[in-house]
C-alpha positions in Angstrom: 109.8 220.0 -1.7 107.9 220.6 -4.9 105.0 223.0 -4.7 101.9 222.1 -6.7 100.6 224.6 -9.3 97.3 224.8 -11.1 96.9 222.3 -13.9 93.4 223.2 -15.1 90.1 224.5 -13.9 86.7 222.7 -14.0 83.9 225.2 -13.7 80.9 224.0 -11.8 77.7 223.6 -13.9 74.1 224.0 -12.8 72.2 220.8 -12.7 69.7 218.8 -10.6 69.6 215.4 -9.1 67.3 213.3 -6.8 63.8 214.6 -7.1 64.8 217.9 -8.6 67.3 219.2 -6.0 69.3 222.1 -7.7 73.0 222.0 -7.3 76.4 222.7 -9.1 78.6 219.9 -10.3 82.4 220.4 -11.1 84.2 217.1 -10.9 82.1 214.7 -13.0 80.2 217.4 -14.7 80.9 215.6 -18.0 81.1 211.8 -18.4 84.8 210.9 -18.0 85.7 214.1 -16.4 87.0 212.4 -13.3 90.1 213.0 -11.1 91.0 209.5 -10.0 89.8 208.4 -7.4 87.2 211.2 -7.3 84.1 210.7 -9.4 82.0 213.7 -8.7 81.7 216.8 -6.5 78.4 218.4 -6.1 77.8 221.7 -4.2 74.2 222.5 -3.2 73.2 225.8 -1.6 70.0 227.8 -1.6 67.6 229.7 0.6 64.7 228.6 -1.6 63.0 225.4 -0.2 61.6 224.7 -3.7 65.2 224.0 -4.7 65.7 221.2 -2.2 62.4 220.2 -0.5 61.8 217.1 -2.7 65.2 215.7 -1.5 66.7 212.4 -2.6 64.1 209.6 -2.3 65.2 206.0 -2.0 67.8 205.1 -4.6 70.6 202.5 -5.1 74.4 202.7 -5.2 77.2 200.1 -5.9 80.9 200.3 -6.2 82.0 203.6 -4.5 81.7 205.8 -1.5 79.6 209.0 -0.9 80.7 211.7 1.5 78.1 214.3 2.4 79.3 217.4 4.2 76.6 219.9 5.5 77.4 223.5 6.0 73.8 224.7 6.7 70.5 222.9 7.2 69.5 219.4 8.1 68.9 216.2 6.1 68.1 212.7 7.2 69.7 209.5 5.9 67.8 206.2 5.9 69.1 203.0 4.3 68.1 199.3 3.9 70.5 198.3 6.8 68.3 200.3 9.2 70.8 203.2 9.6 69.1 206.5 10.3 71.3 209.6 10.5 70.4 213.2 11.2 72.9 215.3 9.2 73.2 218.8 10.7 75.4 221.9 10.2 79.1 220.9 10.2 78.3 217.2 10.1 79.5 214.5 7.7 77.9 211.3 6.4 80.5 208.8 5.1 78.8 205.9 3.3 80.5 203.0 1.6 78.1 201.5 -1.0 80.2 198.5 -1.7 78.1 195.6 -3.0 75.0 197.7 -2.7 73.0 200.1 -0.6 69.5 201.6 -1.0 69.1 204.8 0.8 67.3 208.2 0.9 68.5 211.6 1.9 65.5 213.9 2.8 65.3 217.5 4.2 64.5 217.9 7.9 63.3 221.4 7.2 60.6 223.2 5.2 62.3 226.6 5.0 65.7 228.2 5.5 69.1 227.7 4.0 70.5 224.4 3.0 74.1 224.2 1.8 76.8 221.6 1.6 78.7 219.1 -0.6 78.5 215.6 -1.8 81.7 213.9 -3.0 81.9 210.5 -4.7 85.1 208.5 -4.1 85.7 205.4 -6.3 86.5 202.0 -4.8 89.2 199.6 -6.2 88.0 196.5 -7.8 88.9 194.4 -4.9 86.5 196.5 -2.6 83.6 197.1 -4.9 81.6 194.1 -3.7 82.4 194.4 0.0 79.5 194.9 2.5 77.9 198.3 2.7 78.8 200.6 5.6 77.6 203.9 7.0 79.1 206.4 9.5 77.4 209.5 10.8 80.0 212.1 12.1 78.6 215.1 14.0 80.3 218.4 13.8 81.6 218.0 17.4 83.8 215.1 16.2 85.5 217.1 13.5 88.7 218.8 14.7 88.9 222.6 14.0 92.2 224.3 14.5 93.5 227.9 14.2 95.9 228.7 11.4 99.1 230.7 11.9 98.0 233.4 9.3 94.5 233.6 10.6 91.4 231.6 9.8 90.6 228.0 10.7 91.0 224.5 9.3 88.5 221.6 9.7 90.0 218.2 9.2 87.4 215.7 8.0 89.7 213.1 6.6 93.5 212.5 6.8 96.2 213.8 9.0 97.9 217.3 8.8 100.6 219.2 10.7 99.4 222.6 11.8 101.5 225.0 13.9 103.6 222.2 15.3 100.7 219.9 16.1 99.5 216.8 14.4 95.7 216.8 13.7 93.8 213.8 12.4 90.2 213.8 11.2 87.6 211.3 12.2 88.0 209.5 8.8 91.2 208.0 7.5 93.1 208.8 10.7 95.3 206.4 12.7 93.7 202.9 12.7 91.1 203.8 10.1 93.2 203.9 6.9 91.2 203.8 3.6 92.8 202.4 0.4 92.4 205.7 -1.4 94.0 207.5 1.6 91.7 210.6 1.3 92.5 214.0 2.7 89.5 216.3 3.1 90.0 219.8 4.5 87.7 222.8 4.9 89.7 226.0 4.9 88.7 229.5 6.0 91.1 232.3 5.5 90.9 236.1 5.8 91.9 238.3 2.8 95.5 237.8 1.7 96.3 235.0 4.2 98.2 231.9 3.1 97.8 228.3 4.0 100.4 225.6 3.2 99.9 221.9 3.4 102.0 218.8 2.6 100.2 216.3 0.3 101.3 212.8 -0.7 103.3 213.1 -3.9 101.5 210.2 -5.5 98.0 211.7 -4.7 95.7 213.6 -7.1 94.4 216.8 -5.5 92.0 219.7 -6.2 90.7 222.7 -4.4 87.2 224.2 -4.6 86.4 227.7 -3.4 82.8 228.1 -2.3 83.1 231.6 -0.9 85.7 234.2 -2.1 88.5 233.3 -4.3 92.1 232.0 -4.1 95.4 231.5 -5.9 97.6 228.4 -6.0 101.4 228.2 -6.0 104.2 230.6 -5.2 105.7 233.7 -6.9 105.5 233.8 -10.7 103.7 230.4 -10.8 100.8 231.6 -8.7 97.5 231.3 -10.5 93.9 232.3 -9.6 90.9 230.0 -9.2 87.5 231.6 -9.3 84.6 230.9 -6.9 82.6 227.7 -7.5 85.2 226.0 -9.7 87.5 223.0 -9.0 91.2 223.8 -9.5 93.0 220.5 -10.3 96.6 220.6 -9.1 99.8 219.4 -10.7 101.9 216.7 -9.0 104.0 217.8 -6.0 104.3 217.2 -2.3 102.9 220.4 -1.0 100.3 223.0 -1.8 100.2 226.8 -1.1 96.8 228.5 -1.0 96.4 232.3 -0.8 93.0 233.9 -0.1 91.7 236.6 -2.5 90.7 240.1 -1.5 87.4 239.0 0.0 88.7 236.1 2.0 88.2 232.5 1.3 86.2 229.4 2.3 87.3 226.3 0.3 87.7 222.5 0.4 91.0 220.9 -0.3 90.6 217.3 -1.3 93.3 214.7 -2.3 93.5 211.0 -2.7 95.6 208.1 -3.9 94.6 207.2 -7.6 93.3 203.7 -8.3 94.4 203.4 -11.9 91.6 201.1 -13.0 88.9 201.4 -15.7 85.8 203.3 -14.6 82.4 202.4 -16.1 79.5 204.4 -14.7 75.8 204.1 -15.3 73.9 206.5 -13.0 74.3 205.3 -9.4 76.6 202.3 -10.3 80.3 202.6 -10.7 82.2 199.4 -11.8 85.1 198.4 -14.0 83.3 196.7 -16.9 80.0 197.1 -18.8 79.2 193.5 -17.8 79.5 194.4 -14.2 77.1 197.3 -14.7 74.6 195.0 -16.4 74.8 192.7 -13.5 74.2 195.6 -11.0 71.1 196.5 -12.9 69.9 192.9 -12.9 70.6 192.6 -9.2 68.7 195.8 -8.5 65.7 194.7 -10.6 65.5 191.3 -8.8 66.0 192.7 -5.4 69.4 191.3 -4.6 71.6 194.4 -5.2 71.9 195.1 -1.4 71.8 191.5 -0.2 74.7 189.8 1.5 77.3 188.3 -0.9 
């Protein structure tokens, strides 16, 4: 087996989105700074309601999927299909924009901490115009297992082997395979503890520490990744993560690359400029989110 090492680090950059929600963006911080099939990773986290209270009013998407994972606080999803989701601590919202969706994500609180992630996953050309779909996954449906070296693992997407048991997340588990075959893990480790995980050798992968720090690899090849930075990993079929002196909370994300051109204009992600222009026309004439 080949252990993945650290290829490069993408520091998260302060920015804002929606109606002024403050966040930090790593993957996708610069146009073209993607990790196929991942287009963007945003981390939001603040105790100041002024940083999130305006939320994300109604806006369109086409051509990809959004995955929102809440750590603290509550937001409500509403879309043109009539879906309403209350996204609370530990919950996940998995939305496939496909041909088009118009939705909003607004805070269900006026004070207190709000923290979480939003990940954008590209769709292959053959799926970009499929019907939109939405899934609300409460925290109780996400498996959490104890790790041999201490700490815990939450499995949001994919299947892992932990201490001799097979654990599948509610997304991309048996019977629900997605074409990008995503793996999405939330890892908590005490200081100095190690976590090892097999990853498909053809998958691209990165790890993002949101509390504490970590190192990737074994022995002389071990390299550190600071807090709030995405560590892009080299090819291989396993990864070894070691927590820093203050422990670790991190997400490990991997997926099968699509290998197609990416043309993005704001909330639209297609394969050609002409398709982007069509998405804009469809949105302006009210047909973006209509049935094909």
